[in-house]
C-alpha positions in Angstrom: 137.7 105.8 70.4 136.2 104.8 73.8 138.2 105.9 76.7 138.3 103.3 79.6 139.4 103.4 83.2 140.1 100.0 84.7 139.6 99.3 88.5 141.2 95.9 89.6 143.4 95.2 92.6 144.6 91.8 91.4 148.0 92.3 89.4 147.4 89.3 87.2 143.9 90.3 86.3 144.9 93.9 85.9 147.7 93.0 83.5 145.6 90.6 81.6 142.6 92.9 81.1 144.9 95.8 80.2 146.7 94.0 77.5 143.2 92.8 76.0 142.0 96.4 76.0 145.2 97.8 74.5 144.9 95.3 71.7 141.5 96.7 70.7 141.6 99.5 68.2 138.4 101.0 69.3 139.3 101.2 73.0 141.9 103.5 74.8 143.0 102.4 78.3 143.6 105.8 80.0 144.2 104.6 83.6 144.4 101.5 85.8 143.5 101.7 89.5 143.8 99.4 92.4 141.8 101.1 95.1 138.2 102.5 95.3 139.3 106.1 96.3 142.0 106.1 93.6 139.4 105.0 91.0 137.0 107.9 92.0 139.8 110.3 91.7 140.8 109.0 88.3 137.3 109.3 87.1 136.9 112.9 88.2 140.2 113.8 86.6 140.0 112.0 83.3 136.2 111.6 82.7 136.3 108.4 80.7 133.5 107.0 78.6 133.4 103.8 80.6 134.8 102.5 83.9 135.5 98.7 84.0 135.6 97.7 87.6 135.9 94.7 89.7 132.9 94.3 92.0 135.1 94.1 95.1 138.1 96.4 95.7 140.1 97.8 98.6 139.4 99.0 101.2 136.5 96.8 102.2 136.4 94.2 99.3 132.6 94.1 99.4 130.6 96.1 96.9 132.8 98.9 95.8 131.9 98.4 92.1 128.2 98.7 92.8 128.7 101.9 95.0 130.9 103.3 92.2 128.1 102.8 89.7 125.5 104.3 91.8 127.7 107.3 92.7 128.5 108.0 89.0 124.8 107.7 88.1 124.4 111.0 90.1 127.7 112.8 89.6 128.6 111.6 86.0 125.5 110.3 84.3 127.0 110.0 80.9 129.8 107.7 82.1 129.1 104.0 81.6 130.1 101.3 84.1 130.8 97.6 83.4 131.1 95.5 86.5 133.3 92.3 86.6 132.5 89.6 89.1 134.0 86.2 89.9 130.5 84.7 90.6 127.1 85.1 89.2 125.5 87.0 92.1 121.9 88.2 91.2 121.6 90.4 94.3 124.5 92.6 93.2 123.2 92.6 89.6 119.8 93.8 90.8 121.5 96.5 93.0 123.6 97.7 89.9 120.4 98.2 87.8 118.3 99.5 90.4 118.8 103.2 89.4 118.5 102.4 85.8 120.0 99.9 83.3 121.3 102.3 80.6 125.1 102.6 80.3 125.5 99.7 82.8 127.0 96.1 82.3 127.6 93.1 84.5 130.0 90.4 83.3 131.6 87.4 84.8 135.4 87.5 84.8 135.4 84.4 82.7 134.3 86.7 79.8 137.5 88.7 80.0 139.3 85.7 78.3 137.3 86.5 75.1 138.8 89.9 74.0 135.9 90.3 71.4 133.2 89.9 74.0 134.8 92.3 76.5 135.3 95.0 73.9 131.8 94.6 72.5 130.4 95.1 76.0 132.4 98.2 76.7 131.3 99.6 73.2 127.7 98.8 73.8 127.7 100.4 77.3 129.5 103.5 76.0 126.8 103.9 73.4 124.2 104.0 76.2 123.2 100.3 76.1 123.1 97.6 78.7 125.0 94.3 78.8 124.2 91.4 81.2 126.0 88.1 81.3 123.8 85.2 80.3 124.7 83.4 83.6 123.4 86.3 85.5 120.1 86.2 83.7 119.8 82.6 84.5 120.4 83.3 88.2 117.9 86.1 88.2 115.3 83.9 86.8 116.2 81.2 89.4 115.8 83.9 92.1 112.3 84.8 90.8 111.3 81.1 90.9 112.4 80.8 94.5 110.7 84.0 95.7 107.8 82.1 97.2 110.0 80.0 99.4 112.8 82.5 100.2 114.4 82.5 103.7 113.2 86.0 104.2 109.8 84.6 105.1 111.2 83.0 108.2 111.9 86.4 109.8 109.6 87.7 112.5 107.7 91.0 112.1 110.3 92.8 114.3 113.1 91.3 112.3 111.6 92.4 109.1 111.1 95.9 110.5 114.8 96.0 111.6 116.0 94.7 108.2 114.1 97.5 106.4 116.0 100.0 108.6 119.2 98.3 107.9 118.5 98.5 104.2 118.0 102.3 104.7 121.6 102.5 106.0 120.7 103.0 109.7 123.3 102.1 112.3 122.4 99.9 115.2 122.3 102.9 117.5 120.0 104.8 115.2 117.6 101.8 115.0 117.5 101.3 118.7 116.6 104.9 119.3 113.9 104.9 116.7 112.3 101.6 118.0 112.8 102.6 121.6 114.8 99.5 122.4 118.3 98.8 123.6 121.2 98.6 121.2 121.9 95.1 122.5 118.4 94.1 121.6 118.9 95.4 118.1 122.1 93.5 117.8 120.4 90.3 118.9 117.8 90.7 116.2 120.4 91.4 113.6 122.4 88.3 114.5 119.2 86.3 114.3 118.6 87.7 110.8 122.0 86.8 109.6 121.5 83.3 111.0 118.1 82.8 109.4 119.3 84.2 106.0 122.5 82.0 106.2 124.7 84.9 105.0 128.0 83.0 105.6 131.3 83.9 107.3 131.4 87.5 108.4 135.1 87.5 107.6 134.4 86.7 103.9 131.4 88.8 103.1 129.8 91.9 104.5 126.7 90.3 105.9 124.9 93.6 106.5 125.2 94.7 102.9 124.0 91.2 101.7 121.0 91.4 104.0 120.2 94.9 102.8 120.4 93.7 99.2 118.0 90.9 99.9 115.5 93.3 101.2 115.9 95.9 98.5 115.5 93.4 95.6 111.9 92.9 96.8 112.1 89.3 97.9 110.5 90.2 101.1 106.7 89.4 100.8 
């Protein structure tokens, strides 16, 4: 029996996934959580075989699922993580597998409709394997084909330098101090980076996270 904790803040999705898991003989749903902190506490308390989590959860609705997987890689290396995403985002997939692909899975939420496919993915990850949605693989291949013409090439040397520091998790103040420039100058460079990379509406996506992922996936020549 594979013990699973579910992390999903949408009531309808949580109910649908929960019923699918409860109908699978090989899987036991031991807890359902709606928030990142609650999910971490449940993992520590129950130590499941696999965590099935939405990629975005409260409080920030950005990359909680990825951060969960990376944290568990260090604190609970035997616990598998399967990430559910609404869209085929290759950057998040690469970030998920950056520290190793064993016991990790990335599925689109469309797959949840197929109870058999979802259960097979959870069982495979629990055994130490890897599961990647076919659409994600296609997107990763497309990213590779676009590497030579990536928008990252439009950044100046200084912008590339600052982006590298952003990817390390440095704050604007830390970057300004290290480069011996004003914080306002750093903010100007970062806004230019966001604009050139066309990272979208800041209210809908954490642009700093996305910019860092672009850098970390090696698309910067």
